[in-house]
PyMOL Python script that loads the backbone (N, CA, C, O; Angstrom):
from pymol import cmd

cmd.read_pdbstr("""\
ATOM      1  N   MET A   1     216.766 172.932   9.358  1.00  0.00           N
ATOM      2  CA  MET A   1     215.473 173.574   9.487  1.00  0.00           C
ATOM      3  C   MET A   1     214.562 172.652  10.296  1.00  0.00           C
ATOM      4  O   MET A   1     214.330 171.513   9.891  1.00  0.00           O
ATOM      5  N   SER A   2     214.048 173.115  11.416  1.00  0.00           N
ATOM      6  CA  SER A   2     213.079 172.360  12.196  1.00  0.00           C
ATOM      7  C   SER A   2     211.685 172.717  11.692  1.00  0.00           C
ATOM      8  O   SER A   2     211.346 173.895  11.579  1.00  0.00           O
ATOM      9  N   THR A   3     210.885 171.712  11.393  1.00  0.00           N
ATOM     10  CA  THR A   3     209.651 171.992  10.670  1.00  0.00           C
ATOM     11  C   THR A   3     208.370 171.551  11.347  1.00  0.00           C
ATOM     12  O   THR A   3     207.308 172.100  11.053  1.00  0.00           O
ATOM     13  N   GLY A   4     208.431 170.576  12.247  1.00  0.00           N
ATOM     14  CA  GLY A   4     207.206 170.052  12.838  1.00  0.00           C
ATOM     15  C   GLY A   4     206.448 169.131  11.915  1.00  0.00           C
ATOM     16  O   GLY A   4     205.252 168.915  12.107  1.00  0.00           O
ATOM     17  N   ILE A   5     207.115 168.583  10.917  1.00  0.00           N
ATOM     18  CA  ILE A   5     206.501 167.654   9.964  1.00  0.00           C
ATOM     19  C   ILE A   5     206.482 166.252  10.568  1.00  0.00           C
ATOM     20  O   ILE A   5     207.458 165.817  11.179  1.00  0.00           O
ATOM     21  N   THR A   6     205.359 165.546  10.393  1.00  0.00           N
ATOM     22  CA  THR A   6     205.259 164.148  10.801  1.00  0.00           C
ATOM     23  C   THR A   6     204.983 163.305   9.564  1.00  0.00           C
ATOM     24  O   THR A   6     204.063 163.582   8.794  1.00  0.00           O
ATOM     25  N   MET A   7     205.796 162.275   9.392  1.00  0.00           N
ATOM     26  CA  MET A   7     205.584 161.358   8.271  1.00  0.00           C
ATOM     27  C   MET A   7     205.249 159.982   8.823  1.00  0.00           C
ATOM     28  O   MET A   7     206.046 159.374   9.538  1.00  0.00           O
ATOM     29  N   TYR A   8     204.059 159.501   8.484  1.00  0.00           N
ATOM     30  CA  TYR A   8     203.653 158.144   8.805  1.00  0.00           C
ATOM     31  C   TYR A   8     204.139 157.252   7.665  1.00  0.00           C
ATOM     32  O   TYR A   8     203.900 157.542   6.493  1.00  0.00           O
ATOM     33  N   SER A   9     204.823 156.162   8.023  1.00  0.00           N
ATOM     34  CA  SER A   9     205.470 155.354   6.996  1.00  0.00           C
ATOM     35  C   SER A   9     205.473 153.875   7.390  1.00  0.00           C
ATOM     36  O   SER A   9     204.958 153.485   8.438  1.00  0.00           O
ATOM     37  N   THR A  10     206.073 153.069   6.510  1.00  0.00           N
ATOM     38  CA  THR A  10     206.426 151.684   6.812  1.00  0.00           C
ATOM     39  C   THR A  10     207.869 151.494   6.355  1.00  0.00           C
ATOM     40  O   THR A  10     208.392 152.296   5.581  1.00  0.00           O
ATOM     41  N   SER A  11     208.496 150.451   6.828  1.00  0.00           N
ATOM     42  CA  SER A  11     209.906 150.216   6.494  1.00  0.00           C
ATOM     43  C   SER A  11     210.100 149.812   5.030  1.00  0.00           C
ATOM     44  O   SER A  11     211.171 150.039   4.466  1.00  0.00           O
ATOM     45  N   TRP A  12     209.086 149.221   4.417  1.00  0.00           N
ATOM     46  CA  TRP A  12     209.219 148.680   3.067  1.00  0.00           C
ATOM     47  C   TRP A  12     208.682 149.595   1.961  1.00  0.00           C
ATOM     48  O   TRP A  12     208.789 149.258   0.782  1.00  0.00           O
ATOM     49  N   CYS A  13     208.125 150.713   2.314  1.00  0.00           N
ATOM     50  CA  CYS A  13     207.429 151.595   1.363  1.00  0.00           C
ATOM     51  C   CYS A  13     208.402 152.389   0.490  1.00  0.00           C
ATOM     52  O   CYS A  13     209.206 153.166   1.006  1.00  0.00           O
ATOM     53  N   SER A  14     208.333 152.198  -0.830  1.00  0.00           N
ATOM     54  CA  SER A  14     209.239 152.913  -1.737  1.00  0.00           C
ATOM     55  C   SER A  14     208.940 154.409  -1.783  1.00  0.00           C
ATOM     56  O   SER A  14     209.862 155.216  -1.893  1.00  0.00           O
ATOM     57  N   ASP A  15     207.663 154.790  -1.699  1.00  0.00           N
ATOM     58  CA  ASP A  15     207.330 156.215  -1.683  1.00  0.00           C
ATOM     59  C   ASP A  15     207.830 156.881  -0.403  1.00  0.00           C
ATOM     60  O   ASP A  15     208.184 158.060  -0.413  1.00  0.00           O
ATOM     61  N   CYS A  16     207.860 156.126   0.700  1.00  0.00           N
ATOM     62  CA  CYS A  16     208.399 156.647   1.965  1.00  0.00           C
ATOM     63  C   CYS A  16     209.895 156.916   1.812  1.00  0.00           C
ATOM     64  O   CYS A  16     210.401 157.940   2.271  1.00  0.00           O
ATOM     65  N   LYS A  17     210.592 155.988   1.163  1.00  0.00           N
ATOM     66  CA  LYS A  17     212.033 156.155   0.940  1.00  0.00           C
ATOM     67  C   LYS A  17     212.294 157.370   0.063  1.00  0.00           C
ATOM     68  O   LYS A  17     213.261 158.098   0.286  1.00  0.00           O
ATOM     69  N   LEU A  18     211.449 157.595  -0.924  1.00  0.00           N
ATOM     70  CA  LEU A  18     211.567 158.777  -1.773  1.00  0.00           C
ATOM     71  C   LEU A  18     211.397 160.051  -0.935  1.00  0.00           C
ATOM     72  O   LEU A  18     212.186 160.988  -1.061  1.00  0.00           O
ATOM     73  N   ALA A  19     210.377 160.083  -0.088  1.00  0.00           N
ATOM     74  CA  ALA A  19     210.142 161.253   0.761  1.00  0.00           C
ATOM     75  C   ALA A  19     211.332 161.506   1.679  1.00  0.00           C
ATOM     76  O   ALA A  19     211.734 162.652   1.878  1.00  0.00           O
ATOM     77  N   LYS A  20     211.896 160.435   2.241  1.00  0.00           N
ATOM     78  CA  LYS A  20     213.073 160.583   3.108  1.00  0.00           C
ATOM     79  C   LYS A  20     214.241 161.196   2.348  1.00  0.00           C
ATOM     80  O   LYS A  20     214.961 162.036   2.887  1.00  0.00           O
ATOM     81  N   ARG A  21     214.434 160.775   1.085  1.00  0.00           N
ATOM     82  CA  ARG A  21     215.510 161.349   0.266  1.00  0.00           C
ATOM     83  C   ARG A  21     215.285 162.843   0.038  1.00  0.00           C
ATOM     84  O   ARG A  21     216.231 163.629   0.085  1.00  0.00           O
ATOM     85  N   VAL A  22     214.039 163.233  -0.209  1.00  0.00           N
ATOM     86  CA  VAL A  22     213.720 164.649  -0.409  1.00  0.00           C
ATOM     87  C   VAL A  22     214.003 165.437   0.863  1.00  0.00           C
ATOM     88  O   VAL A  22     214.627 166.497   0.814  1.00  0.00           O
ATOM     89  N   PHE A  23     213.546 164.923   2.005  1.00  0.00           N
ATOM     90  CA  PHE A  23     213.810 165.612   3.269  1.00  0.00           C
ATOM     91  C   PHE A  23     215.308 165.761   3.511  1.00  0.00           C
ATOM     92  O   PHE A  23     215.769 166.819   3.941  1.00  0.00           O
ATOM     93  N   LYS A  24     216.068 164.701   3.236  1.00  0.00           N
ATOM     94  CA  LYS A  24     217.515 164.758   3.447  1.00  0.00           C
ATOM     95  C   LYS A  24     218.157 165.765   2.505  1.00  0.00           C
ATOM     96  O   LYS A  24     218.993 166.567   2.920  1.00  0.00           O
ATOM     97  N   GLU A  25     217.765 165.720   1.233  1.00  0.00           N
ATOM     98  CA  GLU A  25     218.313 166.638   0.230  1.00  0.00           C
ATOM     99  C   GLU A  25     218.083 168.094   0.616  1.00  0.00           C
ATOM    100  O   GLU A  25     218.950 168.943   0.406  1.00  0.00           O
ATOM    101  N   LEU A  26     216.915 168.378   1.181  1.00  0.00           N
ATOM    102  CA  LEU A  26     216.560 169.747   1.543  1.00  0.00           C
ATOM    103  C   LEU A  26     216.909 170.083   2.995  1.00  0.00           C
ATOM    104  O   LEU A  26     216.610 171.176   3.476  1.00  0.00           O
ATOM    105  N   ASN A  27     217.545 169.130   3.687  1.00  0.00           N
ATOM    106  CA  ASN A  27     217.952 169.320   5.083  1.00  0.00           C
ATOM    107  C   ASN A  27     216.763 169.678   5.973  1.00  0.00           C
ATOM    108  O   ASN A  27     216.831 170.595   6.791  1.00  0.00           O
ATOM    109  N   VAL A  28     215.678 168.936   5.794  1.00  0.00           N
ATOM    110  CA  VAL A  28     214.452 169.168   6.553  1.00  0.00           C
ATOM    111  C   VAL A  28     214.325 168.088   7.619  1.00  0.00           C
ATOM    112  O   VAL A  28     214.399 166.897   7.315  1.00  0.00           O
ATOM    113  N   THR A  29     214.134 168.501   8.862  1.00  0.00           N
ATOM    114  CA  THR A  29     213.900 167.532   9.923  1.00  0.00           C
ATOM    115  C   THR A  29     212.421 167.192   9.969  1.00  0.00           C
ATOM    116  O   THR A  29     211.566 168.007   9.623  1.00  0.00           O
ATOM    117  N   TYR A  30     212.139 165.971  10.402  1.00  0.00           N
ATOM    118  CA  TYR A  30     210.758 165.501  10.484  1.00  0.00           C
ATOM    119  C   TYR A  30     210.715 164.360  11.481  1.00  0.00           C
ATOM    120  O   TYR A  30     211.745 163.783  11.829  1.00  0.00           O
ATOM    121  N   THR A  31     209.537 164.049  11.928  1.00  0.00           N
ATOM    122  CA  THR A  31     209.328 162.899  12.806  1.00  0.00           C
ATOM    123  C   THR A  31     208.726 161.789  11.965  1.00  0.00           C
ATOM    124  O   THR A  31     207.714 161.986  11.291  1.00  0.00           O
ATOM    125  N   GLU A  32     209.353 160.621  12.008  1.00  0.00           N
ATOM    126  CA  GLU A  32     208.848 159.479  11.262  1.00  0.00           C
ATOM    127  C   GLU A  32     208.215 158.488  12.235  1.00  0.00           C
ATOM    128  O   GLU A  32     208.804 158.148  13.260  1.00  0.00           O
ATOM    129  N   ILE A  33     207.021 158.035  11.907  1.00  0.00           N
ATOM    130  CA  ILE A  33     206.322 157.059  12.731  1.00  0.00           C
ATOM    131  C   ILE A  33     205.945 155.871  11.848  1.00  0.00           C
ATOM    132  O   ILE A  33     205.214 156.019  10.869  1.00  0.00           O
ATOM    133  N   ASP A  34     206.455 154.689  12.207  1.00  0.00           N
ATOM    134  CA  ASP A  34     206.197 153.472  11.459  1.00  0.00           C
ATOM    135  C   ASP A  34     204.839 152.914  11.897  1.00  0.00           C
ATOM    136  O   ASP A  34     204.682 152.495  13.044  1.00  0.00           O
ATOM    137  N   ILE A  35     203.873 152.908  11.000  1.00  0.00           N
ATOM    138  CA  ILE A  35     202.518 152.479  11.369  1.00  0.00           C
ATOM    139  C   ILE A  35     202.432 150.972  11.614  1.00  0.00           C
ATOM    140  O   ILE A  35     201.439 150.492  12.160  1.00  0.00           O
ATOM    141  N   GLU A  36     203.461 150.224  11.216  1.00  0.00           N
ATOM    142  CA  GLU A  36     203.475 148.788  11.527  1.00  0.00           C
ATOM    143  C   GLU A  36     203.891 148.541  12.978  1.00  0.00           C
ATOM    144  O   GLU A  36     203.655 147.462  13.521  1.00  0.00           O
ATOM    145  N   GLN A  37     204.503 149.533  13.594  1.00  0.00           N
ATOM    146  CA  GLN A  37     204.976 149.407  14.968  1.00  0.00           C
ATOM    147  C   GLN A  37     204.117 150.178  15.962  1.00  0.00           C
ATOM    148  O   GLN A  37     204.322 150.064  17.171  1.00  0.00           O
ATOM    149  N   ASP A  38     203.163 150.960  15.473  1.00  0.00           N
ATOM    150  CA  ASP A  38     202.395 151.854  16.333  1.00  0.00           C
ATOM    151  C   ASP A  38     200.914 151.808  15.926  1.00  0.00           C
ATOM    152  O   ASP A  38     200.515 152.391  14.918  1.00  0.00           O
ATOM    153  N   ASP A  39     200.116 151.107  16.726  1.00  0.00           N
ATOM    154  CA  ASP A  39     198.695 150.934  16.396  1.00  0.00           C
ATOM    155  C   ASP A  39     197.940 152.256  16.370  1.00  0.00           C
ATOM    156  O   ASP A  39     197.060 152.444  15.531  1.00  0.00           O
ATOM    157  N   ALA A  40     198.268 153.172  17.272  1.00  0.00           N
ATOM    158  CA  ALA A  40     197.596 154.474  17.301  1.00  0.00           C
ATOM    159  C   ALA A  40     197.922 155.266  16.036  1.00  0.00           C
ATOM    160  O   ALA A  40     197.056 155.942  15.481  1.00  0.00           O
ATOM    161  N   ALA A  41     199.166 155.180  15.587  1.00  0.00           N
ATOM    162  CA  ALA A  41     199.564 155.875  14.351  1.00  0.00           C
ATOM    163  C   ALA A  41     198.849 155.274  13.145  1.00  0.00           C
ATOM    164  O   ALA A  41     198.409 155.999  12.253  1.00  0.00           O
ATOM    165  N   ARG A  42     198.735 153.951  13.121  1.00  0.00           N
ATOM    166  CA  ARG A  42     198.014 153.298  12.017  1.00  0.00           C
ATOM    167  C   ARG A  42     196.562 153.773  11.996  1.00  0.00           C
ATOM    168  O   ARG A  42     196.015 154.060  10.932  1.00  0.00           O
ATOM    169  N   ALA A  43     195.941 153.856  13.170  1.00  0.00           N
ATOM    170  CA  ALA A  43     194.563 154.335  13.255  1.00  0.00           C
ATOM    171  C   ALA A  43     194.451 155.777  12.774  1.00  0.00           C
ATOM    172  O   ALA A  43     193.469 156.144  12.129  1.00  0.00           O
ATOM    173  N   GLU A  44     195.446 156.586  13.084  1.00  0.00           N
ATOM    174  CA  GLU A  44     195.438 157.986  12.630  1.00  0.00           C
ATOM    175  C   GLU A  44     195.536 158.071  11.116  1.00  0.00           C
ATOM    176  O   GLU A  44     194.848 158.881  10.495  1.00  0.00           O
ATOM    177  N   VAL A  45     196.384 157.245  10.516  1.00  0.00           N
ATOM    178  CA  VAL A  45     196.504 157.219   9.057  1.00  0.00           C
ATOM    179  C   VAL A  45     195.182 156.789   8.420  1.00  0.00           C
ATOM    180  O   VAL A  45     194.747 157.377   7.429  1.00  0.00           O
ATOM    181  N   VAL A  46     194.553 155.776   8.982  1.00  0.00           N
ATOM    182  CA  VAL A  46     193.257 155.323   8.474  1.00  0.00           C
ATOM    183  C   VAL A  46     192.228 156.448   8.586  1.00  0.00           C
ATOM    184  O   VAL A  46     191.427 156.646   7.673  1.00  0.00           O
ATOM    185  N   ARG A  47     192.243 157.180   9.691  1.00  0.00           N
ATOM    186  CA  ARG A  47     191.308 158.302   9.866  1.00  0.00           C
ATOM    187  C   ARG A  47     191.571 159.385   8.825  1.00  0.00           C
ATOM    188  O   ARG A  47     190.643 159.862   8.172  1.00  0.00           O
ATOM    189  N   ILE A  48     192.829 159.771   8.672  1.00  0.00           N
ATOM    190  CA  ILE A  48     193.196 160.838   7.725  1.00  0.00           C
ATOM    191  C   ILE A  48     192.810 160.450   6.305  1.00  0.00           C
ATOM    192  O   ILE A  48     192.346 161.286   5.529  1.00  0.00           O
ATOM    193  N   ASN A  49     193.004 159.170   5.967  1.00  0.00           N
ATOM    194  CA  ASN A  49     192.788 158.700   4.601  1.00  0.00           C
ATOM    195  C   ASN A  49     191.426 158.042   4.392  1.00  0.00           C
ATOM    196  O   ASN A  49     191.244 157.248   3.469  1.00  0.00           O
ATOM    197  N   ASN A  50     190.478 158.379   5.253  1.00  0.00           N
ATOM    198  CA  ASN A  50     189.107 157.873   5.100  1.00  0.00           C
ATOM    199  C   ASN A  50     189.045 156.373   4.900  1.00  0.00           C
ATOM    200  O   ASN A  50     188.353 155.880   4.009  1.00  0.00           O
ATOM    201  N   GLY A  51     189.787 155.641   5.750  1.00  0.00           N
ATOM    202  CA  GLY A  51     189.723 154.190   5.729  1.00  0.00           C
ATOM    203  C   GLY A  51     190.922 153.514   5.094  1.00  0.00           C
ATOM    204  O   GLY A  51     191.084 152.301   5.227  1.00  0.00           O
ATOM    205  N   GLY A  52     191.766 154.270   4.406  1.00  0.00           N
ATOM    206  CA  GLY A  52     192.941 153.674   3.762  1.00  0.00           C
ATOM    207  C   GLY A  52     194.173 153.755   4.638  1.00  0.00           C
ATOM    208  O   GLY A  52     194.242 154.569   5.559  1.00  0.00           O
ATOM    209  N   GLN A  53     195.143 152.907   4.345  1.00  0.00           N
ATOM    210  CA  GLN A  53     196.409 152.925   5.080  1.00  0.00           C
ATOM    211  C   GLN A  53     197.549 153.392   4.179  1.00  0.00           C
ATOM    212  O   GLN A  53     198.648 152.842   4.246  1.00  0.00           O
ATOM    213  N   SER A  54     197.307 154.386   3.348  1.00  0.00           N
ATOM    214  CA  SER A  54     198.308 154.855   2.397  1.00  0.00           C
ATOM    215  C   SER A  54     199.463 155.537   3.114  1.00  0.00           C
ATOM    216  O   SER A  54     199.270 156.369   4.000  1.00  0.00           O
ATOM    217  N   VAL A  55     200.668 155.160   2.702  1.00  0.00           N
ATOM    218  CA  VAL A  55     201.872 155.807   3.211  1.00  0.00           C
ATOM    219  C   VAL A  55     202.802 156.118   2.048  1.00  0.00           C
ATOM    220  O   VAL A  55     202.803 155.395   1.052  1.00  0.00           O
ATOM    221  N   PRO A  56     203.587 157.172   2.155  1.00  0.00           N
ATOM    222  CA  PRO A  56     203.632 158.039   3.311  1.00  0.00           C
ATOM    223  C   PRO A  56     202.421 158.960   3.382  1.00  0.00           C
ATOM    224  O   PRO A  56     201.929 159.459   2.370  1.00  0.00           O
ATOM    225  N   THR A  57     201.969 159.161   4.582  1.00  0.00           N
ATOM    226  CA  THR A  57     201.014 160.218   4.890  1.00  0.00           C
ATOM    227  C   THR A  57     201.816 161.242   5.664  1.00  0.00           C
ATOM    228  O   THR A  57     202.299 160.965   6.762  1.00  0.00           O
ATOM    229  N   ILE A  58     201.957 162.432   5.089  1.00  0.00           N
ATOM    230  CA  ILE A  58     202.813 163.461   5.674  1.00  0.00           C
ATOM    231  C   ILE A  58     201.938 164.608   6.142  1.00  0.00           C
ATOM    232  O   ILE A  58     201.198 165.204   5.360  1.00  0.00           O
ATOM    233  N   VAL A  59     202.035 164.911   7.444  1.00  0.00           N
ATOM    234  CA  VAL A  59     201.229 165.959   8.067  1.00  0.00           C
ATOM    235  C   VAL A  59     202.136 167.147   8.361  1.00  0.00           C
ATOM    236  O   VAL A  59     203.198 167.001   8.965  1.00  0.00           O
ATOM    237  N   PHE A  60     201.702 168.319   7.927  1.00  0.00           N
ATOM    238  CA  PHE A  60     202.482 169.543   8.086  1.00  0.00           C
ATOM    239  C   PHE A  60     201.927 170.387   9.231  1.00  0.00           C
ATOM    240  O   PHE A  60     200.766 170.235   9.609  1.00  0.00           O
ATOM    241  N   PRO A  61     202.752 171.271   9.779  1.00  0.00           N
ATOM    242  CA  PRO A  61     202.328 172.079  10.930  1.00  0.00           C
ATOM    243  C   PRO A  61     201.071 172.913  10.669  1.00  0.00           C
ATOM    244  O   PRO A  61     200.338 173.232  11.605  1.00  0.00           O
ATOM    245  N   ASP A  62     200.817 173.265   9.418  1.00  0.00           N
ATOM    246  CA  ASP A  62     199.625 174.069   9.102  1.00  0.00           C
ATOM    247  C   ASP A  62     198.368 173.215   9.004  1.00  0.00           C
ATOM    248  O   ASP A  62     197.286 173.726   8.714  1.00  0.00           O
ATOM    249  N   GLY A  63     198.513 171.894   9.250  1.00  0.00           N
ATOM    250  CA  GLY A  63     197.364 170.995   9.201  1.00  0.00           C
ATOM    251  C   GLY A  63     197.149 170.347   7.850  1.00  0.00           C
ATOM    252  O   GLY A  63     196.308 169.458   7.719  1.00  0.00           O
ATOM    253  N   SER A  64     197.894 170.775   6.841  1.00  0.00           N
ATOM    254  CA  SER A  64     197.740 170.167   5.522  1.00  0.00           C
ATOM    255  C   SER A  64     198.397 168.790   5.510  1.00  0.00           C
ATOM    256  O   SER A  64     199.257 168.487   6.337  1.00  0.00           O
ATOM    257  N   VAL A  65     197.974 167.965   4.559  1.00  0.00           N
ATOM    258  CA  VAL A  65     198.429 166.584   4.462  1.00  0.00           C
ATOM    259  C   VAL A  65     198.756 166.273   3.009  1.00  0.00           C
ATOM    260  O   VAL A  65     198.022 166.655   2.098  1.00  0.00           O
ATOM    261  N   LEU A  66     199.869 165.573   2.804  1.00  0.00           N
ATOM    262  CA  LEU A  66     200.183 165.002   1.500  1.00  0.00           C
ATOM    263  C   LEU A  66     200.240 163.489   1.666  1.00  0.00           C
ATOM    264  O   LEU A  66     200.832 162.984   2.620  1.00  0.00           O
ATOM    265  N   VAL A  67     199.624 162.771   0.735  1.00  0.00           N
ATOM    266  CA  VAL A  67     199.621 161.316   0.757  1.00  0.00           C
ATOM    267  C   VAL A  67     200.287 160.828  -0.523  1.00  0.00           C
ATOM    268  O   VAL A  67     199.853 161.154  -1.627  1.00  0.00           O
ATOM    269  N   GLU A  68     201.344 160.044  -0.359  1.00  0.00           N
ATOM    270  CA  GLU A  68     202.097 159.499  -1.489  1.00  0.00           C
ATOM    271  C   GLU A  68     202.488 160.580  -2.496  1.00  0.00           C
ATOM    272  O   GLU A  68     202.269 160.411  -3.696  1.00  0.00           O
ATOM    273  N   PRO A  69     203.069 161.699  -2.019  1.00  0.00           N
ATOM    274  CA  PRO A  69     203.393 162.764  -2.973  1.00  0.00           C
ATOM    275  C   PRO A  69     204.607 162.407  -3.832  1.00  0.00           C
ATOM    276  O   PRO A  69     205.482 161.646  -3.420  1.00  0.00           O
ATOM    277  N   SER A  70     204.631 162.972  -5.022  1.00  0.00           N
ATOM    278  CA  SER A  70     205.829 162.865  -5.851  1.00  0.00           C
ATOM    279  C   SER A  70     206.905 163.745  -5.225  1.00  0.00           C
ATOM    280  O   SER A  70     206.613 164.575  -4.363  1.00  0.00           O
ATOM    281  N   ALA A  71     208.143 163.562  -5.658  1.00  0.00           N
ATOM    282  CA  ALA A  71     209.239 164.397  -5.152  1.00  0.00           C
ATOM    283  C   ALA A  71     208.963 165.871  -5.459  1.00  0.00           C
ATOM    284  O   ALA A  71     209.202 166.734  -4.614  1.00  0.00           O
ATOM    285  N   ALA A  72     208.467 166.161  -6.652  1.00  0.00           N
ATOM    286  CA  ALA A  72     208.213 167.555  -7.037  1.00  0.00           C
ATOM    287  C   ALA A  72     207.140 168.190  -6.161  1.00  0.00           C
ATOM    288  O   ALA A  72     207.278 169.346  -5.759  1.00  0.00           O
ATOM    289  N   VAL A  73     206.087 167.463  -5.864  1.00  0.00           N
ATOM    290  CA  VAL A  73     205.002 167.984  -5.038  1.00  0.00           C
ATOM    291  C   VAL A  73     205.498 168.219  -3.613  1.00  0.00           C
ATOM    292  O   VAL A  73     205.180 169.240  -3.003  1.00  0.00           O
ATOM    293  N   LEU A  74     206.276 167.276  -3.083  1.00  0.00           N
ATOM    294  CA  LEU A  74     206.800 167.424  -1.729  1.00  0.00           C
ATOM    295  C   LEU A  74     207.753 168.600  -1.645  1.00  0.00           C
ATOM    296  O   LEU A  74     207.688 169.382  -0.696  1.00  0.00           O
ATOM    297  N   LYS A  75     208.651 168.740  -2.637  1.00  0.00           N
ATOM    298  CA  LYS A  75     209.579 169.877  -2.657  1.00  0.00           C
ATOM    299  C   LYS A  75     208.828 171.192  -2.716  1.00  0.00           C
ATOM    300  O   LYS A  75     209.184 172.140  -2.016  1.00  0.00           O
ATOM    301  N   ALA A  76     207.796 171.265  -3.539  1.00  0.00           N
ATOM    302  CA  ALA A  76     207.014 172.503  -3.655  1.00  0.00           C
ATOM    303  C   ALA A  76     206.353 172.846  -2.331  1.00  0.00           C
ATOM    304  O   ALA A  76     206.322 174.014  -1.944  1.00  0.00           O
ATOM    305  N   LYS A  77     205.826 171.858  -1.632  1.00  0.00           N
ATOM    306  CA  LYS A  77     205.198 172.095  -0.331  1.00  0.00           C
ATOM    307  C   LYS A  77     206.218 172.622   0.667  1.00  0.00           C
ATOM    308  O   LYS A  77     205.953 173.590   1.380  1.00  0.00           O
ATOM    309  N   ILE A  78     207.386 171.984   0.718  1.00  0.00           N
ATOM    310  CA  ILE A  78     208.429 172.420   1.635  1.00  0.00           C
ATOM    311  C   ILE A  78     208.888 173.834   1.304  1.00  0.00           C
ATOM    312  O   ILE A  78     209.087 174.651   2.203  1.00  0.00           O
ATOM    313  N   ASP A  79     209.055 174.122   0.026  1.00  0.00           N
ATOM    314  CA  ASP A  79     209.455 175.479  -0.391  1.00  0.00           C
ATOM    315  C   ASP A  79     208.438 176.533   0.004  1.00  0.00           C
ATOM    316  O   ASP A  79     208.795 177.689   0.231  1.00  0.00           O
ATOM    317  N   SER A  80     207.172 176.141   0.087  1.00  0.00           N
ATOM    318  CA  SER A  80     206.124 177.116   0.411  1.00  0.00           C
ATOM    319  C   SER A  80     206.002 177.371   1.917  1.00  0.00           C
ATOM    320  O   SER A  80     205.258 178.257   2.339  1.00  0.00           O
ATOM    321  N   MET A  81     206.720 176.610   2.711  1.00  0.00           N
ATOM    322  CA  MET A  81     206.614 176.749   4.170  1.00  0.00           C
ATOM    323  C   MET A  81     207.411 177.951   4.676  1.00  0.00           C
ATOM    324  O   MET A  81     207.432 178.215   5.878  1.00  0.00           O
TER     325      MET A  81
END
""", "prot")
cmd.dss("prot")
cmd.show_as("cartoon", "prot")
cmd.util.cbc("prot")
cmd.orient("prot")
């Protein structure tokens, strides 16, 4: 399933690893951007999170955003797409 989902992450983030497992389990494609490697992406995460650098910050094609979602919340969002 091609979805147009973008996940801002870091390599060490446990919540990011959880989100990746959910995407893999549900066979959902997404674009991952490591904010430690991309200054513009880090700035976007800070903008979305009103000054915070919380990851994962997951942006969906409908413009909605989930920040540090649980597996259940992420699955529910994907199911609703």
